N, C-alpha and C positions, 0 to 999 in steps of 0.2 A: 473597666476590661474592654479592649478591644475584640470587634468578630469578625469570624471568620469570615473568607472571601468564601462567596458562593462559588462553584465551580461552575463555570460556563458553558459548558459538557456535560449536561445530566444525561445520564443515563435512560434509556428508550425515548430520547428526543430523535424529529429526522437529521439532527447534525453527528451526533452520538451512532446512530443506523447507516449514515454514508460512513463514517471513520471506518466504522466496525467492518463495511463492506467490502471499500480499497484496501485492510490489511489483507482479508481474509483471502479477497481477488489476487495480491500480490502475492500472498504467501503460494498458493496456489498456481499462479504463472510462474517464478519460481521453481516450484519442483517439477512440474512440465519441460518446461527449458530445459531444466540438469538432465531430465527422465531420457533428451530427444539425444544430447551428447554432449560430452565435458566440454565447458568454454570458459572465459576468463568471466569477469563481474563487468568491464565494458560490452564484451559481447553482450552477455544477459541480459544487461540495460536496453541494448539498445534492440533486442529481437522480442525483449519485453511491451517495449513502445510501442514497436510496430502487430503484435497482436492484439494490444489493446485498442490498437486505430488511435495513438494518441490520446488518452483516457487517461493513461498511467505514464509519466513521463521520468526521464533520469531521472529528474530533480526532486518527483516525490515518493523513490522508489529508495528505500534505504535498507541497504543488507547489511 
């Protein structure tokens, strides 16, 4: 029988926690930015990149 591949990103690991925090932070920034004013996705992504001081770049933010 073929063995199942183990997930490389197990719950509770540093990588898993970092991914979860990045996702939660991104979601909160999206809500915060949209609360400020209505804007298109491109403008929102640029604003988030500025607010996160480059830590969350357009390529990492998935809408």
